[in-house]
C-alpha positions as CSV (number, residue, x, y, z in Angstrom):
1,M,19.6,5.9,-73.5
2,G,18.2,7.5,-70.4
3,W,18.3,11.0,-69.2
4,P,21.6,12.2,-68.3
5,G,22.6,10.8,-64.8
6,G,18.9,9.8,-64.2
7,R,17.1,6.9,-63.1
8,D,14.0,7.5,-65.6
9,R,13.7,5.3,-68.7
10,I,12.7,6.2,-72.1
11,L,10.3,3.7,-73.7
12,A,9.4,3.4,-77.3
13,S,5.8,5.2,-76.9
14,P,3.0,2.9,-77.8
15,W,0.6,5.9,-77.5
16,A,1.7,8.2,-80.4
17,E,-1.4,7.6,-82.1
18,T,-3.8,8.2,-79.2
19,D,-5.2,11.5,-79.2
20,M,-5.5,13.2,-75.9
21,R,-7.1,16.4,-74.5
22,I,-4.8,18.4,-71.9
23,L,-5.8,21.1,-69.8
24,S,-2.6,23.3,-69.5
25,I,-2.5,25.7,-66.4
26,G,0.0,28.4,-66.2
27,Q,0.5,32.0,-64.8
28,N,0.9,33.7,-68.1
29,Y,-0.4,33.3,-71.8
30,Y,2.5,35.5,-72.9
31,V,6.2,34.7,-72.6
32,A,7.8,36.4,-69.6
33,G,10.4,33.8,-68.8
34,G,11.5,30.2,-69.6
35,M,8.4,28.9,-67.9
36,D,6.0,30.3,-70.1
37,R,8.2,29.4,-73.3
38,V,8.2,25.8,-72.2
39,M,4.4,25.8,-71.7
40,F,3.8,27.4,-75.4
41,D,6.4,24.8,-76.8
42,Q,4.6,22.0,-75.2
43,A,1.4,22.9,-76.5
44,R,2.7,23.2,-79.9
45,I,4.6,20.0,-79.6
46,L,1.6,18.0,-78.5
47,T,-0.8,19.8,-80.8
48,E,1.5,19.2,-83.8
49,R,1.1,15.4,-83.0
50,G,-2.5,15.1,-83.0
51,H,-3.4,16.1,-79.4
52,E,-5.6,19.2,-78.3
53,V,-4.2,21.5,-75.4
54,V,-6.5,23.9,-73.8
55,P,-4.7,26.7,-71.8
56,F,-5.9,28.1,-68.5
57,T,-4.1,31.3,-67.2
58,A,-4.5,34.5,-65.8
59,A,-6.0,37.1,-68.3
60,D,-3.5,40.0,-69.2
61,T,-3.4,42.6,-71.9
62,A,-0.1,41.1,-73.2
63,D,-1.8,37.7,-73.7
64,E,-1.5,35.9,-77.0
65,S,-4.6,35.3,-78.8
66,S,-6.7,32.3,-77.8
67,E,-10.3,31.1,-78.3
68,W,-10.2,30.0,-74.6
69,A,-9.4,33.5,-73.2
70,V,-12.9,34.0,-72.2
71,H,-12.2,31.6,-69.3
72,F,-9.2,33.3,-68.2
73,P,-9.7,35.1,-64.6
74,T,-8.3,38.6,-63.9
75,A,-5.2,38.9,-61.7
76,A,-2.5,41.4,-61.1
77,R,1.0,40.4,-62.3
78,T,3.4,38.5,-60.0
79,D,5.6,41.6,-59.9
80,A,2.8,44.0,-59.1
81,T,1.3,42.5,-56.0
82,T,0.0,45.4,-54.0
83,L,-1.3,45.0,-50.3
84,A,-4.9,45.1,-51.6
85,E,-4.2,42.1,-54.0
86,L,-2.4,40.1,-51.2
87,P,-5.5,38.3,-50.0
88,K,-6.4,37.0,-53.5
89,V,-2.8,35.7,-53.8
90,L,-3.6,33.4,-50.9
91,W,-7.0,32.6,-52.1
92,R,-8.5,33.9,-55.5
93,P,-12.1,32.9,-55.7
94,G,-12.5,34.2,-59.3
95,A,-9.8,31.7,-60.4
96,A,-11.5,28.8,-58.8
97,R,-14.8,29.9,-60.3
98,A,-13.6,30.1,-63.9
99,L,-11.6,26.9,-63.7
100,R,-14.8,25.2,-62.3
101,N,-16.8,26.5,-65.2
102,L,-14.2,25.5,-67.9
103,M,-13.9,21.8,-66.4
104,A,-17.8,21.5,-66.2
105,A,-18.2,22.6,-69.8
106,E,-15.2,20.6,-71.2
107,A,-13.7,17.2,-70.8
108,F,-10.1,16.4,-70.4
109,D,-7.8,13.5,-69.9
110,I,-5.0,15.2,-68.2
111,V,-4.3,18.4,-66.3
112,H,-0.8,19.5,-66.8
113,I,0.3,22.5,-64.4
114,H,3.1,24.6,-65.2
115,S,2.3,27.3,-62.3
116,W,-0.5,28.4,-60.2
117,Y,1.2,30.5,-57.8
118,K,-0.1,33.9,-57.1
119,R,-2.0,34.7,-60.1
120,L,-4.3,31.7,-59.8
121,S,-3.8,30.9,-56.1
122,P,-4.4,27.7,-54.1
123,A,-8.2,28.2,-54.7
124,I,-7.8,26.1,-58.0
125,L,-6.5,23.0,-56.2
126,P,-10.0,21.9,-54.8
127,V,-11.5,22.5,-58.2
128,L,-9.0,20.0,-59.6
129,R,-9.6,17.5,-56.8
130,D,-13.3,17.4,-57.2
131,A,-13.0,17.2,-61.2
132,G,-11.3,13.7,-60.7
133,V,-8.8,14.3,-63.8
134,P,-5.2,13.1,-63.2
135,V,-3.0,16.1,-62.6
136,V,0.7,16.4,-63.1
137,Q,3.0,19.4,-62.6
138,T,6.2,20.5,-64.4
139,L,8.6,22.0,-61.8
140,H,10.1,24.9,-63.7
141,D,11.6,26.3,-60.2
142,Y,11.7,25.3,-56.6
143,R,8.6,27.0,-55.6
144,T,7.1,23.6,-54.1
145,V,9.6,23.5,-51.4
146,C,11.3,27.1,-51.1
147,S,9.2,30.4,-50.6
148,R,11.8,32.3,-52.8
149,S,11.7,29.5,-55.6
150,T,15.4,29.7,-56.1
151,M,16.9,27.7,-53.2
152,V,19.6,30.2,-52.9
153,R,20.5,32.5,-49.9
154,E,23.6,34.6,-49.5
155,G,25.1,33.3,-52.9
156,V,24.6,29.5,-51.9
157,I,22.3,26.8,-52.1
158,C,20.1,26.8,-49.0
159,R,18.2,23.7,-47.6
160,E,17.2,24.8,-44.4
161,C,13.4,24.5,-45.1
162,A,13.9,20.9,-45.7
163,G,11.1,18.7,-44.7
164,G,8.5,21.5,-44.8
165,K,10.0,23.9,-42.3
166,N,9.3,27.6,-42.9
167,L,10.8,29.2,-39.9
168,P,14.1,29.8,-41.6
169,A,12.5,31.4,-44.4
170,L,10.9,33.8,-42.0
171,R,13.8,34.4,-40.2
172,Y,16.1,35.2,-43.2
173,R,13.2,37.4,-44.9
174,C,13.9,35.3,-47.9
175,N,11.4,37.2,-50.1
176,G,12.9,40.7,-49.1
177,S,10.7,41.4,-46.3
178,L,8.8,39.8,-43.3
179,A,5.4,40.7,-45.0
180,K,6.3,39.3,-48.3
181,T,7.8,36.1,-46.9
182,L,4.8,35.6,-44.6
183,A,2.7,35.8,-47.7
184,S,4.8,33.3,-49.5
185,V,4.8,30.9,-46.8
186,A,1.1,31.2,-46.2
187,E,0.4,30.4,-49.9
188,M,2.5,27.2,-49.4
189,K,0.7,26.1,-46.3
190,I,-2.7,26.9,-47.6
191,A,-2.0,24.7,-50.7
192,D,-0.8,21.9,-48.4
193,L,-4.0,21.9,-46.4
194,A,-6.1,22.0,-49.8
195,G,-4.4,18.7,-50.5
196,Y,-1.7,20.0,-53.0
197,R,0.7,17.2,-52.6
198,E,-2.0,14.5,-53.0
199,I,-3.9,16.3,-55.8
200,V,-0.8,16.2,-58.1
201,R,0.0,12.6,-59.0
202,R,3.2,13.2,-60.4
203,F,5.9,16.3,-60.0
204,L,8.1,16.5,-63.0
205,P,11.5,18.1,-62.2
206,V,13.3,18.9,-65.5
207,S,16.8,17.6,-64.6
208,T,18.4,14.9,-62.5
209,F,20.0,17.6,-60.2
210,Q,16.6,19.2,-59.6
211,R,15.1,15.9,-58.6
212,D,17.9,14.9,-56.3
213,L,17.5,18.4,-54.5
214,L,13.9,18.3,-54.4
215,Q,14.1,14.7,-52.9
216,Q,16.5,16.0,-50.2
217,M,13.9,18.9,-49.5
218,G,11.3,16.2,-48.8
219,V,9.5,15.4,-52.1
220,P,9.1,11.7,-52.3
221,E,11.1,10.0,-55.1
222,E,8.3,7.8,-56.2
223,Q,6.1,11.0,-56.8
224,M,8.5,12.4,-59.4
225,C,9.4,11.7,-63.0
226,T,12.2,13.5,-64.6
227,L,10.9,15.4,-67.8
228,P,13.6,17.6,-69.2
229,N,12.5,20.6,-71.3
230,P,12.2,20.2,-74.9
231,V,14.6,21.8,-77.4
232,A,13.8,22.7,-80.8
233,I,16.6,21.5,-83.2
234,P,17.1,23.5,-86.3
235,D,17.9,21.9,-89.6
236,R,21.6,23.2,-89.6
237,T,24.0,25.0,-87.2
238,A,24.3,28.7,-87.6
239,P,27.2,29.7,-89.8
240,P,30.5,30.7,-88.2
241,P,30.7,33.7,-86.2
242,M,32.3,36.8,-87.8
243,A,35.5,38.2,-86.5
244,N,34.9,40.3,-83.3
245,A,31.5,38.5,-82.7
246,P,29.8,39.5,-79.5
247,V,29.4,37.5,-76.4
248,L,25.7,37.0,-75.5
249,F,23.7,36.7,-72.4
250,A,20.1,35.4,-72.8
251,G,17.7,35.4,-70.0
252,R,16.0,37.0,-66.9
253,L,18.0,40.3,-65.8
254,E,18.0,39.3,-62.2
255,S,20.8,38.9,-59.6
256,Y,20.3,35.0,-59.2
257,K,20.7,34.6,-62.9
258,G,24.2,36.4,-62.6
259,A,23.1,39.4,-64.8
260,H,25.6,41.7,-62.9
261,I,28.3,39.0,-63.4
262,F,28.1,39.5,-67.2
263,A,27.9,43.2,-66.8
264,A,31.1,43.0,-64.6
265,L,32.6,40.7,-67.3
266,A,32.0,43.5,-70.1
267,R,33.7,45.9,-68.0
268,L,36.8,43.6,-67.7
269,R,37.1,43.2,-71.4
270,P,36.4,46.6,-73.0
271,D,37.9,45.5,-76.4
272,T,35.2,42.7,-76.7
273,A,31.4,43.3,-77.6
274,F,28.9,42.0,-75.1
275,V,25.1,41.7,-75.8
276,M,22.3,41.2,-73.1
277,A,19.0,39.8,-74.2
278,G,16.2,39.9,-71.7
279,D,14.5,41.8,-69.2
280,G,14.1,41.9,-65.5
281,S,14.5,43.8,-62.1
282,E,18.2,44.5,-62.7
283,R,17.8,46.0,-66.1
284,A,17.7,49.5,-65.0
285,A,20.5,49.3,-62.7
286,I,22.9,47.5,-65.2
287,A,21.8,50.1,-68.1
288,A,22.6,53.0,-65.8
289,D,26.2,51.7,-65.2
290,A,26.7,49.8,-68.7
291,P,30.0,50.2,-70.3
292,A,30.4,51.3,-73.9
293,N,31.0,47.9,-75.2
294,L,27.8,46.4,-73.5
295,R,24.6,46.6,-75.7
296,M,21.3,45.9,-74.0
297,L,18.4,44.6,-76.4
298,G,15.5,44.0,-74.0
299,Q,13.1,41.1,-74.1
300,L,13.3,39.2,-77.6
301,D,10.9,36.8,-79.3
302,Q,12.3,33.3,-80.3
303,D,13.1,34.3,-83.8
304,A,14.9,37.5,-82.7
305,L,16.8,35.6,-80.1
306,A,18.0,33.0,-82.6
307,I,19.5,35.7,-84.7
308,E,21.2,37.0,-81.7
309,I,22.7,33.4,-80.8
310,A,23.8,33.0,-84.5
311,K,25.6,36.2,-84.3
312,A,27.5,35.4,-81.1
313,A,31.1,34.1,-80.5
314,C,29.7,32.1,-77.4
315,V,26.7,32.2,-74.7
316,V,27.4,33.1,-71.1
317,V,25.1,31.7,-68.5
318,P,26.6,33.0,-65.2
319,S,23.9,31.9,-63.0
320,F,24.1,31.7,-59.0
321,A,21.1,29.9,-58.5
322,P,20.8,26.0,-59.3
323,E,19.3,26.4,-62.8
324,T,16.6,23.5,-62.9
325,F,17.6,22.9,-66.7
326,G,19.5,25.5,-68.7
327,L,17.4,26.2,-71.5
328,S,19.5,29.0,-72.7
329,A,22.5,26.9,-72.9
330,A,20.8,24.2,-74.7
331,E,19.4,26.6,-77.4
332,A,23.0,28.1,-77.8
333,L,24.5,24.6,-78.3
334,V,21.9,23.5,-80.7
335,A,23.1,26.6,-82.9
336,G,26.5,25.4,-82.6
337,R,27.7,27.9,-80.1
338,P,29.8,26.9,-77.2
339,V,28.5,28.0,-73.7
340,V,30.5,29.4,-70.7
341,A,28.4,28.4,-67.6
342,S,28.5,28.3,-64.1
343,R,29.1,25.0,-62.6
344,I,25.8,24.6,-60.7
345,G,22.4,23.0,-61.2
346,G,21.1,21.5,-64.3
347,L,23.8,23.4,-66.2
348,I,25.9,20.7,-65.6
349,E,24.0,18.1,-67.4
350,I,23.8,20.5,-70.4
351,V,27.4,21.8,-70.7
352,R,30.2,19.3,-70.4
353,D,33.4,21.0,-69.3
354,G,36.1,21.1,-72.1
355,H,33.6,19.3,-74.5
356,D,30.9,21.6,-75.6
357,G,31.7,24.5,-73.4
358,L,33.5,25.7,-70.1
359,L,32.2,25.7,-66.6
360,V,33.2,28.2,-64.1
361,E,32.5,28.6,-60.4
362,P,29.4,30.8,-59.8
363,G,30.5,34.5,-59.2
364,D,34.1,34.1,-60.4
365,V,34.3,37.1,-62.9
366,S,37.9,36.5,-63.7
367,G,37.2,32.7,-64.3
368,F,34.4,33.8,-66.8
369,A,36.8,36.2,-68.3
370,A,39.4,33.6,-68.8
371,A,37.0,31.0,-70.2
372,V,35.7,33.6,-72.7
373,D,39.1,34.5,-73.7
374,H,39.9,30.8,-74.4
375,I,36.9,30.5,-76.8
376,I,37.5,33.7,-78.7
377,A,41.1,32.8,-79.1
378,D,40.5,29.4,-80.6
379,P,37.7,29.7,-83.3
380,E,38.2,26.0,-84.5
381,R,38.0,24.7,-80.8
382,A,35.0,26.8,-80.4
383,R,33.4,25.3,-83.6
384,M,34.2,21.8,-82.5
385,M,32.7,22.4,-79.0
386,G,29.5,23.8,-80.7
387,M,29.1,20.8,-82.9
388,A,29.6,18.4,-80.1
389,G,27.0,20.1,-77.9
390,R,24.4,20.3,-80.8
391,A,24.9,16.5,-81.5
392,R,24.2,15.8,-77.8
393,I,21.4,17.9,-77.3
394,A,19.8,16.7,-80.3
395,S,20.0,13.2,-79.3
396,L,18.6,13.9,-75.4
397,F,16.3,16.7,-75.7
398,S,14.4,16.6,-79.1
399,E,10.7,17.5,-79.4
400,D,10.0,13.8,-80.5
401,R,11.8,12.5,-77.2
402,Y,9.7,15.1,-75.0
403,C,6.5,13.9,-76.8
404,D,7.1,10.1,-76.1
405,R,8.3,10.8,-72.5
406,V,5.3,13.2,-71.8
407,M,2.9,10.5,-73.2
408,E,4.4,7.9,-71.2
409,I,3.8,9.8,-67.9
410,Y,0.2,10.6,-68.9
411,H,-0.7,7.1,-69.5
412,E,1.0,6.0,-66.3
413,V,-1.2,8.2,-64.3
414,L,-4.2,7.4,-66.3
415,K,-3.5,3.8,-65.5
416,E,-3.2,4.5,-61.6
417,A,-6.4,6.5,-61.9
418,S,-8.4,3.7,-63.5
């Protein structure tokens, strides 16, 4: 069975026993969001199956322990970019030097990028080109074609920068100000001049929706392979939720994630308990005006989040942006919890309306309220939705299927490079 709605094939992998050495490049060596989660999950999945994964990220006091941390270059966090830091966002010599030293000392079969933006900068791209190791990149967002990364402007999907245009982004100050937008556009242009599109042999969107949107924006179809995120499948579903179980939001507390929609939903239903797990720029504003029935837990690790999902009656994913995949929705479903989600992006490939959850138009607070009411009012239907979702997620997005798919991609690009 292929990926939902996609053109890519899953083959029985003939490479499962072939040990590989992978250099994994990302912004952070701690979990700040879904991108980091997937990077760590991928490393664990490949390591458990006999491969070696070496990380290369920016150094940070929050980093997980790693023997490779001595190679990590220093860099400010992406949410703490000062004017003094701005030139390094565009070209960070320390990151290039650190990567060059690592690749001179160690041999790798494949380089797998998760992100290089801001904290590592385009300066690492010529190092990758000169090393001659095949490079692939998982596209966790739309940064390749959108200076803002979300593909959203004024609440709708924006395609005005298709074909490499950048004037619309500058005209609309898509990054919040002209200076920030200029810096983001400059970073993209410098990367292209450094050969970014040629250095990366395969771009790996995580859903068919994302792949199609990227193609509309100018990324060649033949340079992409769909690689959905892996989802850990627990041995069993969580037990049925207790009476008066809460409604859960799990994700970044950002406007494009619909965090304020969830807070508004809590205000509409004062007799229902609501819980938010996550952190982000909207947290303070939401907390300042939070109703009494909304509890905010902050950032949770995976184990603590799994406990909250198990307690929930359902999980709400009210995104405005076209989610590339919908990891929080998938994780709710494998725990046996139905999902109420925006009808947008990769979420429509995770949640089937009426089968394992309900889909609502983005921003429709009353629609989300009605959907939550339907689920809470019929626990047996909610249970059946959760079970249907778990079965489908387990069949399509298991860690074994992910490993087979990523190994197929690696060997494809290695064959081309030989």
